[in-house]
C-alpha positions in Angstrom: -34.7 0.8 1.0 -34.3 4.5 0.0 -30.7 4.6 1.2 -29.8 1.4 -0.7 -31.6 2.6 -3.8 -29.9 6.0 -3.6 -26.5 4.5 -3.1 -26.9 2.1 -6.0 -28.2 4.8 -8.3 -25.3 7.1 -7.5 -22.8 4.3 -8.0 -24.4 3.4 -11.3 -24.3 7.0 -12.5 -20.7 7.5 -11.3 -19.6 4.3 -13.2 -21.6 4.9 -16.4 -21.3 8.7 -16.9 -17.5 8.7 -17.7 -18.0 5.8 -20.1 -20.7 7.7 -22.0 -18.5 10.9 -22.1 -15.4 9.2 -23.4 -15.0 9.5 -27.2 -15.1 6.2 -29.1 -12.0 6.9 -31.3 -8.9 5.1 -30.1 -5.5 4.9 -31.7 -2.5 2.5 -31.7 -2.7 -0.7 -29.8 -5.9 -1.1 -27.8 -4.3 -2.9 -24.9 -5.0 -1.4 -21.5 -1.8 -1.3 -19.5 -3.4 -1.7 -16.1 -4.6 -4.4 -13.7 -8.2 -3.4 -14.1 -10.2 -1.5 -16.7 -10.2 1.9 -14.9 -11.4 5.0 -16.7 -8.0 6.6 -16.4 -6.3 3.7 -18.1 -8.9 3.8 -20.8 -8.5 7.5 -21.4 -4.8 7.0 -22.1 -5.7 5.0 -25.2 -7.9 7.8 -26.7 -6.3 9.7 -29.6 -8.4 12.9 -29.5 -8.3 15.6 -26.8 -10.4 14.6 -23.8 -10.9 17.7 -21.8 -14.6 17.0 -21.2 -13.8 13.5 -19.9 -11.0 14.8 -17.7 -13.1 17.6 -16.2 -16.0 15.1 -15.6 -13.6 12.6 -14.0 -12.2 15.4 -11.7 -15.7 16.5 -10.7 -16.8 12.9 -10.0 -13.6 12.2 -8.1 -14.1 15.4 -6.0 -17.6 14.2 -4.9 -16.7 10.5 -4.4 -13.3 10.8 -2.6 -12.4 13.9 -0.5 -16.0 14.6 0.4 -16.8 11.3 2.1 -13.3 11.2 3.5 -13.9 14.6 5.1 -17.1 13.3 6.6 -15.3 10.3 8.0 -12.6 12.4 9.5 -15.2 14.7 11.1 -17.0 11.7 12.5 -13.7 10.4 14.0 -13.0 13.8 15.5 -16.3 13.6 17.3 -15.6 10.1 18.4 -12.2 11.2 19.8 -13.9 14.0 21.8 -16.5 11.5 23.1 -13.7 8.9 24.0 -11.7 11.5 25.8 -14.7 12.0 28.2 -14.5 8.3 29.2 -13.1 8.1 32.7 -11.6 4.6 32.5 -8.1 4.5 30.9 -8.6 0.9 29.8 -11.9 1.7 28.1 -10.3 4.7 26.4 -7.4 2.6 25.1 -9.8 -0.1 23.8 -11.9 2.6 22.0 -8.8 4.2 20.4 -7.5 0.8 19.4 -10.7 0.0 17.6 -10.9 3.4 15.9 -7.2 3.4 15.1 -7.3 0.2 13.1 -10.3 1.3 11.1 -9.0 4.7 10.5 -5.7 3.2 9.2 -7.6 1.2 6.6 -9.8 4.1 5.6 -6.8 6.4 5.3 -4.9 3.9 3.1 -7.9 3.5 0.8 -8.9 7.2 0.5 -5.3 8.5 0.6 -4.2 6.4 -2.4 -7.5 6.8 -4.3 -7.4 10.6 -3.8 -3.8 10.7 -5.0 -4.6 8.6 -8.0 -7.7 10.4 -9.2 -7.0 14.0 -8.3 -3.4 14.3 -9.5 -2.8 15.6 -13.0 -2.8 12.7 -15.5 0.1 11.9 -17.8 0.6 9.0 -20.2 4.1 8.4 -18.7 2.9 7.4 -15.2 1.3 4.1 -16.1 3.5 1.9 -14.0 3.2 4.2 -10.9 -0.6 4.2 -11.4 -0.7 0.4 -11.4 1.2 0.2 -8.2 -1.0 2.9 -6.5 -4.1 1.1 -7.6 -2.9 -2.0 -5.8 -3.2 -0.1 -2.5 -6.8 0.9 -2.9 -7.9 -2.1 -5.0 -6.1 -5.0 -3.3 -4.3 -4.0 -0.1 -7.1 -2.3 1.7 -9.7 -5.1 1.2 -6.9 -7.6 2.2 -6.0 -5.6 5.3 -9.6 -5.3 6.7 -10.0 -9.0 7.7 -6.4 -9.1 8.9 -6.8 -6.0 11.1 -10.1 -7.2 12.6 -8.9 -10.8 13.0 -5.8 -9.6 14.9 -8.1 -7.8 17.3 -9.6 -11.1 18.4 -8.1 -12.4 21.7 -8.1 -16.0 20.6 -6.2 -15.2 17.5 -3.7 -13.1 19.4 -3.1 -15.9 21.9 -2.6 -18.4 19.1 -0.1 -16.1 17.4 1.7 -15.7 20.8 1.9 -19.5 21.2 3.4 -19.9 17.7 6.0 -17.1 18.4 6.9 -18.7 21.7 7.3 -22.1 20.1 9.6 -20.7 17.4 11.7 -18.8 20.0 12.1 -21.9 22.2 13.1 -23.9 19.1 15.7 -21.3 18.2 17.2 -21.5 21.7 17.8 -25.3 21.4 
């Protein structure tokens, strides 16, 4: 209960604090040129100088992106050391396969999010920001079920059968 409450409280504060810190004066058209209503996209509509918001965003990004990613990488380093102690080559391969697919998803998510939130912001990079946000907002959640489904032996066998059928049809 305490872990869940602590996580929810931190997430709420991380989401609400930038909104409170953003000045309410906007200029020009108030259309957010982004797929989602992210704080960075909202800051691009603000007329006045936003150094407090930018610094706050940087501080929040530092604690919510590289810090957890570093802990995940340290955990994986410890897992690698433990897996290398396994005597069976087949068991080692299975462990690395499981860890590799998860680490790929984690790296795509954190890598693109860290790039997005820790790079200097400019009003000109809106299209690039939209593309990058697709990686951590759409691609990673979409890849997770795909990665873990492809690890299932029944699914692998079904895919092999489909591929063999297509290959045999091409030969005819």
